[in-house]
TORLUM-964176 format. One record per residue (C-alpha): x, z, y. Coordinates in nm, 2 decimals, padded with zeros to 4 digits. Example, Ala and Ser with C-alpha at 12.3 -4.5 7.8 and 13.67 -1.06 7.14 Angstrom:
2
<<01.23 00.78 -00.45>>
<<01.37 00.71 -00.11>>
//
This chain:
86
<<08.57 09.04 16.95>>
<<08.29 09.00 17.19>>
<<08.01 08.75 17.16>>
<<08.15 08.55 17.45>>
<<08.49 08.52 17.27>>
<<08.32 08.40 16.95>>
<<08.12 08.14 17.13>>
<<08.43 08.01 17.31>>
<<08.62 07.99 16.98>>
<<08.33 07.81 16.81>>
<<08.32 07.55 17.10>>
<<08.69 07.49 17.08>>
<<08.67 07.44 16.70>>
<<08.39 07.18 16.74>>
<<08.58 06.99 17.01>>
<<08.89 06.98 16.79>>
<<08.69 06.85 16.49>>
<<08.51 06.57 16.68>>
<<08.81 06.32 16.69>>
<<08.85 06.36 16.31>>
<<08.48 06.29 16.26>>
<<08.50 05.99 16.49>>
<<08.80 05.85 16.30>>
<<08.62 05.89 15.96>>
<<08.31 05.72 16.11>>
<<08.52 05.43 16.24>>
<<08.69 05.37 15.91>>
<<08.35 05.36 15.73>>
<<08.22 05.11 15.99>>
<<08.53 04.90 15.94>>
<<08.47 04.88 15.57>>
<<08.10 04.80 15.62>>
<<08.19 04.52 15.87>>
<<08.45 04.38 15.64>>
<<08.19 04.35 15.36>>
<<07.96 04.18 15.60>>
<<08.21 03.93 15.74>>
<<08.39 03.85 15.41>>
<<08.08 03.86 15.19>>
<<08.25 04.11 14.96>>
<<08.07 04.37 14.75>>
<<08.11 04.74 14.80>>
<<07.98 05.07 14.66>>
<<07.80 05.33 14.87>>
<<07.79 05.69 14.76>>
<<07.48 05.87 14.88>>
<<07.41 06.23 14.77>>
<<07.57 06.18 14.43>>
<<07.42 05.84 14.37>>
<<07.60 05.51 14.39>>
<<07.45 05.19 14.54>>
<<07.63 04.86 14.49>>
<<07.57 04.56 14.72>>
<<07.69 04.33 15.00>>
<<07.63 04.43 15.36>>
<<07.38 04.19 15.53>>
<<07.32 04.37 15.86>>
<<07.45 04.68 16.04>>
<<07.19 04.84 16.27>>
<<07.22 05.13 16.50>>
<<07.18 05.40 16.24>>
<<07.11 05.20 15.92>>
<<07.29 04.95 15.71>>
<<07.11 04.68 15.51>>
<<07.25 04.57 15.17>>
<<07.16 04.30 14.92>>
<<07.23 04.32 14.55>>
<<07.14 04.12 14.24>>
<<06.85 04.35 14.16>>
<<06.71 04.40 14.52>>
<<06.69 04.16 14.81>>
<<06.68 04.44 15.07>>
<<06.83 04.79 15.06>>
<<06.83 05.01 15.37>>
<<07.05 05.32 15.39>>
<<07.10 05.56 15.68>>
<<07.46 05.55 15.79>>
<<07.47 05.93 15.84>>
<<07.35 05.98 15.48>>
<<07.65 05.79 15.33>>
<<07.91 06.02 15.18>>
<<08.17 05.76 15.09>>
<<08.23 05.38 15.08>>
<<08.45 05.19 14.83>>
<<08.53 04.82 14.85>>
<<08.76 04.63 14.61>>
//
């Protein structure tokens, strides 16, 4: 294979993966917004650690939580691995 063919295949693969990434991001934002609107607690998983709280505010690239222990917790949205809400 030539270098041009490899670059073309890589570009096609990235374009095919982008809708799946967007769907995952939308699902995560839906859960974060549900926590904020319904005042329900959730669990964020960030790099192997879990953070419990209630969403107070969703910014452009951050989410602000509140918990019993801390009044203000800021987490970058792109650092979140998973979200769980009961």
